[in-house]
C-alpha positions as CSV (number, residue, x, y, z in Angstrom):
1,M,93.5,-245.8,149.2
2,K,93.2,-248.2,152.5
3,K,90.1,-249.4,153.6
4,L,88.8,-247.8,156.9
5,F,87.2,-249.7,159.1
6,G,86.1,-249.6,163.1
7,I,83.5,-251.0,165.5
8,V,79.9,-250.8,164.7
9,I,77.2,-251.5,167.2
10,S,73.5,-251.7,166.1
11,T,70.9,-249.7,167.7
12,A,69.0,-252.9,168.2
13,A,71.5,-254.6,170.0
14,L,71.9,-251.7,172.6
15,F,68.4,-252.9,174.1
16,F,69.0,-257.0,173.9
17,Y,72.5,-257.7,174.9
18,S,73.5,-259.1,178.5
19,C,75.1,-257.5,181.2
20,S,78.3,-259.2,180.6
21,D,78.0,-258.2,176.8
22,D,77.4,-254.5,177.7
23,V,80.9,-254.4,179.5
24,E,82.8,-256.3,177.2
25,S,81.4,-253.9,174.4
26,T,81.8,-251.0,175.9
27,D,85.3,-251.7,177.2
28,D,86.4,-252.6,173.6
29,S,85.1,-249.6,172.4
30,T,86.5,-247.5,174.9
31,A,89.6,-249.1,174.4
32,I,89.7,-248.3,170.4
33,E,88.8,-244.4,171.1
34,I,92.1,-244.3,173.4
35,A,94.1,-245.7,171.1
36,I,92.8,-243.3,168.7
37,E,93.4,-240.3,171.4
38,D,96.8,-241.7,172.1
39,A,97.5,-241.7,168.4
40,S,96.2,-238.5,167.5
41,L,97.9,-236.6,170.5
42,E,101.6,-237.9,169.5
43,T,100.5,-236.4,165.5
44,T,99.4,-233.5,166.9
45,S,102.6,-232.6,169.0
46,S,105.2,-233.9,166.7
47,E,103.5,-231.6,163.7
48,L,103.1,-228.8,165.8
49,M,107.0,-228.9,166.4
50,E,107.7,-229.3,162.6
51,E,105.4,-226.5,162.3
52,I,107.7,-224.2,164.2
53,D,111.0,-225.6,163.0
54,E,109.7,-225.0,159.3
55,A,108.8,-221.1,160.5
56,A,112.3,-220.7,161.9
57,D,113.5,-222.3,158.7
58,F,111.8,-219.9,156.5
59,A,112.6,-217.0,158.8
60,T,116.6,-217.7,158.6
61,N,116.6,-218.3,155.3
62,S,114.3,-215.5,154.3
63,F,116.4,-213.0,156.5
64,E,119.8,-213.9,154.9
65,S,118.4,-213.5,151.3
66,S,117.3,-210.2,151.9
67,G,120.6,-208.8,153.4
68,G,119.1,-208.9,157.1
69,K,116.1,-206.0,155.9
70,L,112.6,-206.0,157.9
71,L,110.6,-209.1,156.2
72,N,106.8,-208.6,155.9
73,S,104.4,-210.7,153.4
74,I,106.8,-209.8,150.4
75,G,109.8,-211.9,151.4
76,F,108.1,-214.2,154.3
77,G,104.4,-214.8,154.7
78,G,103.3,-214.9,150.8
79,R,105.0,-218.3,150.8
80,R,102.5,-219.8,153.0
81,F,102.4,-218.1,156.3
82,G,100.2,-215.3,155.5
83,D,100.4,-211.2,154.7
84,C,100.5,-210.2,158.1
85,V,103.7,-211.6,159.3
86,T,106.5,-209.7,160.4
87,I,110.4,-211.1,160.9
88,T,112.8,-208.8,163.2
89,E,116.2,-209.6,164.2
90,D,118.2,-208.0,167.1
91,E,121.8,-208.2,165.8
92,A,123.4,-208.1,169.5
93,T,121.9,-210.9,170.5
94,N,121.5,-212.9,167.2
95,T,117.9,-213.2,167.7
96,K,115.2,-213.2,165.4
97,T,111.4,-212.8,166.1
98,I,108.4,-214.1,164.0
99,D,105.5,-212.1,165.0
100,F,101.9,-213.3,163.5
101,G,100.5,-210.4,165.9
102,E,97.6,-210.9,168.8
103,E,94.6,-211.5,166.6
104,G,96.3,-213.9,164.3
105,C,97.6,-214.1,160.8
106,E,95.7,-217.0,158.3
107,G,98.4,-218.6,156.4
108,R,98.1,-220.0,152.6
109,D,97.2,-223.6,154.2
110,G,94.2,-222.1,156.1
111,R,95.7,-222.4,159.2
112,V,95.3,-219.2,161.8
113,R,98.9,-218.5,163.9
114,K,99.3,-216.0,166.8
115,G,101.7,-214.7,169.0
116,K,105.6,-215.1,168.5
117,I,108.3,-217.4,167.8
118,I,111.5,-216.2,169.0
119,I,114.9,-217.7,167.7
120,V,118.4,-217.2,168.8
121,H,121.4,-218.9,167.1
122,E,124.6,-219.8,168.3
123,G,127.6,-220.8,166.1
124,E,128.1,-221.1,162.2
125,R,124.9,-222.5,160.2
126,D,125.6,-226.1,158.9
127,T,128.6,-226.6,161.2
128,P,128.4,-229.5,163.7
129,G,127.3,-228.1,167.1
130,F,125.3,-224.9,165.7
131,K,122.7,-224.6,167.9
132,R,118.9,-223.1,167.3
133,T,116.9,-222.3,170.6
134,I,113.4,-221.5,170.0
135,T,110.9,-220.2,172.7
136,L,107.4,-219.3,171.9
137,E,105.2,-216.2,173.4
138,D,101.7,-216.4,173.5
139,F,102.0,-218.6,170.4
140,S,98.9,-220.9,169.1
141,V,97.9,-222.6,166.0
142,D,94.3,-223.2,165.0
143,S,93.3,-222.4,168.9
144,I,95.9,-225.0,170.1
145,E,98.4,-223.1,172.6
146,V,101.8,-224.1,172.5
147,E,104.4,-223.5,175.2
148,G,108.1,-225.1,175.4
149,T,111.6,-224.5,174.5
150,R,112.6,-226.0,171.3
151,V,116.6,-226.6,170.7
152,L,117.9,-228.2,167.6
153,T,121.9,-229.0,167.3
154,Y,123.1,-229.6,164.0
155,V,125.0,-233.0,163.7
156,S,125.9,-233.5,160.0
157,G,124.6,-232.9,156.6
158,T,124.8,-232.0,153.1
159,D,123.0,-229.9,150.7
160,T,120.2,-232.4,150.5
161,E,120.1,-233.6,153.8
162,K,120.9,-232.6,157.1
163,E,120.6,-234.0,160.8
164,Y,119.8,-232.5,163.9
165,N,119.3,-233.6,167.8
166,A,115.7,-232.1,168.6
167,T,114.9,-231.6,172.3
168,L,111.8,-230.0,173.9
169,T,111.7,-229.1,177.4
170,G,108.5,-227.4,178.9
171,G,106.5,-228.3,176.2
172,K,102.4,-228.1,177.0
173,L,99.6,-227.9,174.6
174,T,96.4,-226.5,175.7
175,F,93.3,-227.2,173.7
176,P,90.0,-225.2,173.0
177,D,88.0,-227.3,175.8
178,G,90.5,-226.5,178.5
179,T,92.6,-229.8,178.7
180,E,96.2,-230.0,178.6
181,A,98.8,-232.1,177.6
182,T,102.6,-232.0,178.6
183,R,105.6,-233.0,176.7
184,E,109.5,-233.6,176.9
185,S,111.5,-235.1,174.2
186,T,114.6,-236.1,172.9
187,R,114.5,-237.0,169.1
188,T,116.7,-237.3,165.9
189,R,115.3,-235.2,163.3
190,I,116.5,-235.8,159.6
191,A,115.3,-233.4,156.8
192,S,116.0,-234.0,153.3
193,F,115.8,-231.3,150.4
194,D,115.1,-230.9,146.8
195,E,118.0,-229.4,144.3
196,E,116.2,-226.2,144.8
197,G,116.8,-226.5,148.5
198,E,112.9,-226.7,149.6
199,K,112.4,-229.7,152.3
200,T,110.7,-232.5,150.9
201,Q,110.7,-234.6,154.2
202,V,111.5,-235.3,157.8
203,E,112.5,-238.7,159.8
204,R,112.3,-238.6,163.3
205,F,113.3,-241.0,165.9
206,G,113.9,-241.3,169.7
207,S,111.6,-240.8,173.1
208,A,109.1,-238.7,174.5
209,M,107.1,-238.3,178.0
210,G,104.5,-236.0,179.7
211,I,101.3,-236.2,181.0
212,N,98.0,-236.7,178.7
213,R,94.9,-234.9,178.2
214,E,93.6,-237.4,180.6
215,A,96.0,-236.7,183.5
216,L,97.9,-239.6,183.0
217,A,101.5,-240.5,182.5
218,Y,102.6,-241.4,179.0
219,D,105.8,-242.4,177.2
220,N,106.8,-243.2,173.9
221,S,109.5,-244.2,171.5
222,V,110.4,-244.6,168.0
223,D,113.0,-246.9,166.6
224,E,116.0,-245.6,164.6
225,T,115.3,-248.7,162.0
226,T,111.5,-247.4,161.9
227,P,111.5,-243.8,162.1
228,I,108.3,-241.9,161.6
229,L,108.4,-240.2,158.0
230,T,106.4,-236.7,156.9
231,L,105.8,-235.7,153.9
232,S,106.0,-232.0,152.5
233,D,103.7,-232.9,149.9
234,C,100.9,-234.3,152.3
235,R,101.4,-231.5,154.5
236,E,100.7,-228.8,151.6
237,V,97.4,-230.4,151.2
238,G,96.4,-230.9,154.5
239,T,97.4,-234.2,155.3
240,F,99.4,-233.6,158.6
241,A,99.8,-237.3,160.1
242,P,103.1,-239.3,159.0
243,V,103.0,-241.5,156.2
244,S,105.2,-244.6,157.7
245,G,106.9,-245.1,161.1
246,I,106.4,-247.3,163.8
247,L,105.5,-245.7,167.2
248,S,105.6,-247.5,170.5
249,I,103.1,-245.7,173.1
250,N,103.2,-246.5,176.9
251,I,100.3,-244.9,179.0
252,E,99.8,-245.2,182.6
253,G,97.3,-248.3,183.7
254,E,97.2,-249.7,180.1
255,S,99.1,-252.1,178.0
256,E,101.2,-251.0,175.4
257,K,100.2,-249.8,172.0
258,I,102.0,-250.1,168.8
259,V,101.1,-247.6,166.2
260,D,102.1,-248.1,162.3
261,F,101.7,-245.0,160.3
262,G,101.2,-246.7,156.9
263,D,102.9,-247.4,153.6
264,G,103.7,-243.7,152.4
265,T,100.0,-242.7,151.3
266,C,99.1,-239.2,152.1
267,D,96.1,-240.2,155.0
268,H,95.1,-240.0,158.4
269,L,95.1,-243.7,158.7
270,V,97.0,-245.9,161.3
271,T,96.8,-249.3,162.5
272,I,96.8,-249.8,166.3
273,T,97.8,-252.9,167.8
274,Q,97.2,-253.7,171.4
275,D,97.1,-257.0,173.3
276,G,97.5,-258.7,170.1
277,V,94.4,-257.2,168.1
278,S,95.1,-254.9,165.4
279,E,92.8,-252.7,164.3
280,E,92.8,-249.8,161.2
281,V,91.4,-246.5,162.4
282,E,91.4,-242.6,161.5
283,I,93.3,-240.4,163.7
284,D,92.7,-236.5,164.1
285,P,95.9,-234.4,164.3
286,K,94.0,-231.0,164.9
287,Q,92.2,-233.0,167.8
288,R,88.8,-231.8,166.8
289,R,87.0,-235.0,167.8
290,K,84.2,-234.6,170.9
291,R,85.6,-236.7,173.4
292,R,83.2,-239.2,174.8
293,F,84.8,-241.3,177.4
294,R,86.9,-241.1,180.8
295,R,89.8,-243.4,181.2
296,R,88.6,-246.5,183.1
297,N,90.7,-246.7,186.6
298,N,92.9,-250.0,186.2
């Protein structure tokens, strides 16, 4: 287990440092908190998109294996998403709808999902050019409301690895405290599967941009040589952060942050480097931390 460390300021020091030390210590602490939130937001956004992709995969695979019958917990929800999920299909428009209900449905993983995921297919599955368009209707996960249109276009693959171009337009997360974050992204998504067809991991690289929870513009990028990697085994035990990969984050008015997601260990620890200083910290993919700061005007 990697050793977690952070900035610790003793209570006594709060009463005795000079004015100049006050400014420096506050700025350093705020910078770390800002970096943690930036990395947490990226993880939350990517993880929720993966959540939606997985639901679409389950719905499509389950519907095909059932011969097109109406599905409920017997064929779908019992595996992960709960016993109150229903999937329907409109054959005329090649549309499948996953309905978690207005009251919500608690899954095997303890997460509560509400609303609908609507999936439209164009073309033949596992054929280059096959397109899956996903829209959301009053959809939320654990009280985080999710909006946007997700399009995955199949590039190539085998039984054990499939590559997609993935885009998100009109993306928006609304948090329980009323803050919002918007997102547009274009990334490559490579999913790997075991011999039974179960997904084992996902690699992602590409770029994203939007407005963060502090109403500041951001953009980030992941290079193909250091893709962000998430493992299904980690997500099954409630660890939603990527286990490796390098993310570059640029926020309006701030210097670049480099986020290293680690060496493959299932945890929420990352190393953030900014202005030549590195710090290992814990991020919060569920965005539950109470935000105690305001971004500084530069």
